[in-house]
C-alpha positions in Angstrom: 91.4 107.7 134.2 89.4 110.8 133.3 88.7 110.9 129.5 88.9 114.7 129.5 92.5 114.6 130.9 94.1 112.0 128.7 95.0 111.5 125.1 92.9 108.9 123.2 96.1 106.9 122.5 97.1 106.9 126.1 93.7 105.8 127.2 93.7 103.0 124.6 97.1 101.8 125.8 95.9 101.8 129.4 92.7 99.9 128.7 94.1 96.5 127.9 92.4 96.7 124.4 95.6 97.8 122.7 97.4 94.6 123.8 94.5 92.7 122.2 94.9 94.4 118.8 97.2 93.2 116.1 98.9 90.0 115.0 100.1 87.5 117.6 103.7 87.8 116.3 103.6 91.6 115.9 103.3 94.7 118.1 100.1 95.9 119.7 98.2 98.4 117.5 96.4 101.6 118.0 92.7 101.9 117.2 91.5 104.7 114.9 89.6 107.3 116.9 89.0 107.5 120.6 87.0 104.5 121.9 88.9 104.2 125.2 88.7 107.9 125.9 85.0 107.9 125.2 84.6 105.1 127.8 86.6 107.1 130.3 84.3 110.1 129.7 81.2 108.0 130.2 82.5 106.5 133.4 83.4 109.9 134.7 79.9 111.2 133.9 78.2 108.2 135.6 80.2 109.0 138.7 79.3 112.7 138.6 75.6 112.2 137.9 75.4 109.6 140.6 76.9 112.0 143.0 74.3 114.6 142.1 71.5 112.0 142.7 72.9 110.4 145.9 75.4 112.9 147.3 78.2 110.3 147.0 80.4 109.5 144.1 80.6 105.7 143.6 83.7 103.7 143.2 83.7 102.8 139.5 86.2 100.9 137.3 88.2 102.7 134.7 89.0 102.1 131.0 90.4 98.7 132.0 86.8 97.3 131.5 87.7 97.0 127.8 90.1 94.2 128.6 88.3 92.4 131.5 86.7 89.6 129.5 89.9 88.8 127.8 91.8 88.8 131.0 89.3 86.3 132.5 89.1 84.1 129.4 92.8 84.2 128.7 92.4 85.8 125.3 95.2 87.4 123.4 95.5 89.2 120.1 95.3 86.9 117.1 94.7 89.1 114.1 93.3 88.7 111.5 90.8 86.8 113.7 89.1 88.3 116.7 90.5 87.5 120.1 87.8 84.9 120.6 88.2 83.4 117.1 84.6 83.9 116.0 85.0 87.0 113.8 87.1 88.1 110.9 87.1 90.6 108.0 86.7 89.0 104.6 87.8 90.4 101.2 85.0 90.4 98.7 85.1 90.8 94.9 84.9 94.6 95.4 85.5 95.4 99.1 85.2 94.0 102.6 82.6 92.4 104.8 82.9 91.4 108.5 81.3 88.2 109.7 80.8 86.7 113.1 80.1 82.9 113.6 80.1 82.5 117.4 77.3 80.0 117.7 77.0 76.3 116.6 73.9 77.2 114.6 75.9 79.9 112.7 78.5 77.3 111.6 75.7 75.1 110.5 74.5 77.8 108.1 77.9 78.0 106.2 76.6 75.7 103.4 73.6 77.9 103.0 75.7 81.0 103.0 78.3 79.9 100.5 76.0 77.6 98.5 78.5 74.8 98.8 79.5 72.2 101.3 82.5 72.9 103.4 85.6 71.4 101.8 88.3 72.4 104.2 88.9 71.5 107.8 88.7 75.2 108.7 85.2 76.5 107.8 86.7 80.0 107.4 88.5 78.8 104.3 85.1 77.9 102.7 83.7 81.3 103.7 86.8 83.2 102.4 86.5 81.5 99.0 82.8 82.4 98.8 83.5 86.0 99.8 86.2 86.5 97.2 83.8 85.7 94.3 80.9 87.7 95.8 80.3 91.4 95.7 80.0 93.2 99.0 76.4 94.1 98.4 75.5 90.5 97.6 77.4 89.1 100.6 75.8 91.6 103.0 72.3 90.7 101.7 72.9 87.0 102.1 74.4 87.4 105.6 71.3 89.4 106.7 68.9 86.9 104.9 70.3 84.1 107.0 70.2 86.0 110.3 73.9 86.0 110.7 75.9 88.9 112.3 78.0 90.9 109.8 78.0 93.7 107.2 80.0 95.7 104.9 83.0 97.6 106.3 82.3 100.3 106.8 78.5 99.9 107.0 76.8 102.2 104.5 74.4 103.5 107.2 77.1 104.3 109.7 76.3 108.0 109.8 72.5 107.8 109.4 71.6 108.6 113.0 72.9 109.4 116.4 74.2 106.6 118.7 71.8 107.6 121.5 68.3 108.9 120.7 66.0 110.0 123.6 62.3 110.5 123.6 60.8 112.2 126.7 57.4 111.5 128.2 55.6 112.7 131.3 56.9 113.1 134.9 58.8 110.2 136.4 56.7 108.0 138.7 59.4 107.3 141.3 62.3 109.2 142.8 63.8 106.5 145.0 67.2 106.7 146.7 67.9 103.2 145.4 66.1 103.1 142.0 64.8 99.7 140.8 66.3 98.6 137.5 64.9 95.6 135.7 67.6 94.1 133.6 66.3 92.0 130.6 69.7 92.1 128.8 72.3 89.4 128.2 75.9 88.9 127.3 78.0 92.0 127.8 76.9 95.5 126.9 73.6 95.5 128.8 74.9 93.6 131.8 77.8 96.0 132.0 75.4 98.9 132.1 73.4 97.2 134.8 76.6 96.5 136.8 77.6 100.2 136.7 74.2 101.3 137.8 74.4 98.8 140.7 77.7 100.2 141.8 75.9 103.6 141.9 73.3 102.3 144.3 70.5 101.0 142.1 68.7 97.8 143.0 69.2 95.6 139.9 66.7 92.7 139.2 67.9 90.5 136.4 65.0 88.8 134.7 65.8 85.8 132.5 63.8 83.2 130.5 64.0 79.8 132.2 64.2 78.2 128.8 66.8 80.7 127.3 68.9 82.1 130.1 71.6 84.6 129.5 74.2 83.0 127.3 77.0 84.5 129.4 76.1 81.9 132.1 77.7 79.3 129.8 80.9 81.3 129.4 83.7 81.9 132.0 81.9 82.0 135.4 84.2 84.7 136.7 83.0 87.1 134.0 79.4 86.5 134.7 80.0 86.8 138.4 81.9 90.1 137.9 78.9 91.7 136.1 76.1 90.2 138.2 77.2 89.9 141.8 74.8 91.6 144.1 72.0 91.6 141.6 68.6 89.8 142.3 67.9 86.9 139.9 64.4 86.2 138.7 63.5 83.4 136.2 60.2 83.4 134.2 58.6 81.2 131.7 57.9 83.6 128.8 55.4 81.1 127.4 53.3 81.2 130.6 50.7 84.1 130.6 50.9 84.3 134.4 54.6 84.9 134.2 54.1 87.5 131.5 51.7 89.3 133.8 54.4 89.1 136.6 56.9 90.6 134.2 54.5 93.5 133.5 54.1 94.1 137.2 57.8 94.1 137.8 58.2 96.6 135.0 55.4 98.8 136.3 57.1 99.0 139.7 60.5 99.8 138.3 62.3 103.1 137.7 64.1 101.9 134.6 64.1 98.8 132.3 67.2 97.7 130.4 66.6 95.5 127.4 68.6 94.3 124.4 66.0 92.5 122.2 64.7 93.4 118.8 61.5 95.4 119.4 59.3 92.7 117.9 60.4 90.1 120.5 58.9 92.0 123.4 55.8 93.1 121.4 55.1 89.4 120.9 54.8 89.2 124.7 52.4 92.1 124.7 55.0 94.5 126.2 55.5 97.8 124.5 58.4 100.1 125.5 56.5 103.3 124.5 53.5 102.3 126.6 55.7 101.5 129.6 57.5 104.9 129.3 54.2 106.7 129.0 53.0 105.0 132.2 56.1 106.2 134.1 58.9 103.7 133.7 61.9 104.8 131.8 63.2 102.4 129.2 66.7 101.9 127.7 67.1 99.7 124.6 70.4 98.4 123.3 70.4 96.9 119.8 72.8 96.4 116.9 71.4 99.3 114.8 68.5 100.8 116.6 65.0 99.8 117.6 63.6 100.0 114.0 66.2 97.5 112.7 66.0 93.7 113.0 69.7 93.3 112.3 71.8 90.9 114.4 75.1 92.0 115.7 77.9 91.2 118.1 80.7 93.3 119.6 83.4 92.5 117.1 81.4 92.7 113.9 79.6 95.9 115.0 82.9 97.6 115.9 84.4 96.7 112.5 81.3 97.9 110.7 81.7 101.2 112.5 85.3 101.5 111.3 87.3 100.3 114.3 89.7 98.2 112.3 93.4 98.4 111.7 94.9 98.0 108.1 97.8 95.5 108.1 99.2 94.2 104.8 96.2 92.8 102.9 94.0 92.4 106.0 91.9 94.6 108.3 92.5 93.6 111.9 89.7 93.9 114.6 90.3 96.2 117.5 90.2 94.9 121.0 87.9 92.2 122.2 84.2 92.6 121.1 84.9 96.3 121.5 81.4 97.6 120.7 80.1 95.8 123.8 82.0 97.5 126.7 82.0 100.8 124.8 78.2 100.6 124.5 77.7 99.4 128.1 79.6 102.3 129.5 77.8 104.9 127.4 74.5 103.2 128.1 75.2 103.6 131.8 75.8 107.3 131.3 72.4 107.7 129.5 70.7 105.5 132.1 72.2 107.5 135.1 71.1 110.7 133.4 67.6 109.3 133.0 67.4 108.5 136.7 68.1 112.1 137.5 65.7 113.5 134.9 62.3 115.0 135.7 60.6 113.1 132.9 60.4 109.5 131.9 62.6 108.6 128.9 62.7 106.1 126.1 66.4 105.7 125.2 67.2 104.0 121.9 70.9 103.1 121.7 72.3 101.8 118.4 75.6 100.0 119.0 76.8 100.6 115.4 76.1 104.3 115.4 77.4 104.9 119.0 80.6 103.1 118.1 81.0 105.0 114.8 80.9 108.3 116.8 84.2 107.3 118.4 85.9 106.6 115.1 88.2 108.9 113.1 90.4 107.9 110.2 93.7 108.9 112.0 95.5 108.2 115.2 97.9 110.3 117.2 101.4 110.0 115.7 103.4 107.4 117.7 105.7 104.4 117.6 105.5 101.1 119.4 108.6 99.2 120.5 109.5 96.5 123.0 111.8 97.0 125.9 112.5 94.5 128.7 109.5 92.4 127.8 107.2 95.4 127.8 105.6 97.1 124.8 106.0 100.9 125.0 104.2 103.7 123.1 106.2 106.8 122.3 104.2 109.9 121.3 104.1 113.6 121.8 102.2 113.1 125.0 105.0 110.9 126.5 106.2 107.3 126.7 104.0 104.8 128.4 103.4 101.0 128.5 100.8 99.0 126.7 98.8 97.6 129.7 98.1 93.9 129.8 94.3 93.1 130.2 93.3 92.9 133.8 90.1 92.1 135.6 88.8 93.2 139.0 88.2 90.6 141.7 84.6 89.6 142.3 83.5 90.0 146.0 80.8 87.2 145.7 79.5 84.9 143.1 76.4 85.8 141.1 73.2 84.0 142.2 71.8 81.2 140.2 68.9 81.6 137.8 65.6 82.3 139.7 67.3 82.5 143.1 65.1 85.5 144.1 61.8 84.3 142.7 60.3 83.8 146.2 61.2 87.3 147.2 59.9 89.1 144.1 57.1 86.8 142.8 55.5 85.3 145.9 53.2 88.3 146.5 52.2 88.6 142.8 49.2 86.8 141.4 
């Protein structure tokens, strides 16, 4: 599906994300703005830019990538909770905040967040009671203080910068037919970007910490396999100076590095993105709110903070499944593919919040949704079409285990 040839609503219905938006006992809901159309545009540009670089347009997925994780994990719409159950929008004393609690350590912080012990079987009840007696500003500050993922809805800084900011340096060092991409990312947005680059002919080397591997390895195996099959797997001990030197060598020999850490994390290892780009390796960074921010964020809370929520009675319902992740991953692949055709080395700073906000508008195309013969249908000025069920592509081969390619890529290094 080409984003320039389809309405935003039709793209949303075709993506599988619409089927994931709304209450379980209600109809699928349209997202404000054009997130699925933006994904279609990004994928189209990845294909065209790859054709310019290689002479061949790769076979890429379509907007259905927005629903692939849900299809694999068996997730459905369950508003006002997110599909995975780890996020919801909370009413405060004077507004709304969104909060994600996806990790066990996040749940352990609920007493510190609310300043009271959980009294209900459902910890969200405790959090909701706390939010209702707290101002949005106070709630946001406390969430950030504890290192949790969440913010006001909409986030006050949502229009403070562009989603993608690029700094250019000197000439690119390499111009390989199959560029080498070092993937330091985890979870969804970064690995999706690497996956799309791999489909375009790049040699992707995923580098993980042996003590803290990609958390997606502990999720549905089919989803990890989908995004990582065909990629080389290297495991390093980031507490070992020799392995840090090996990482520096891998980066120096690469065309592009993908990373999704807060800037200070890599600086603690003595690795500086600007220095790497100056030396000839392009660098693409994906963070919640940009490289200068230390804010934590996940796909659902970032999307909500950017305005991708649906009003419903007294609630705001999240759109899709961790929507900011696949949206960012597709747009990051567009920026990365463009960097691989550029004459100069680039440092690409992608803020998931601001990128997602660029797809959001307060209105949607006029339409109705109704059910016919067990199928939800959208009727609008552009026609009548079904709401697609989330689907996932088959995986040709499983992803390799952590460190499987260490002998290949590290044996010749000191």
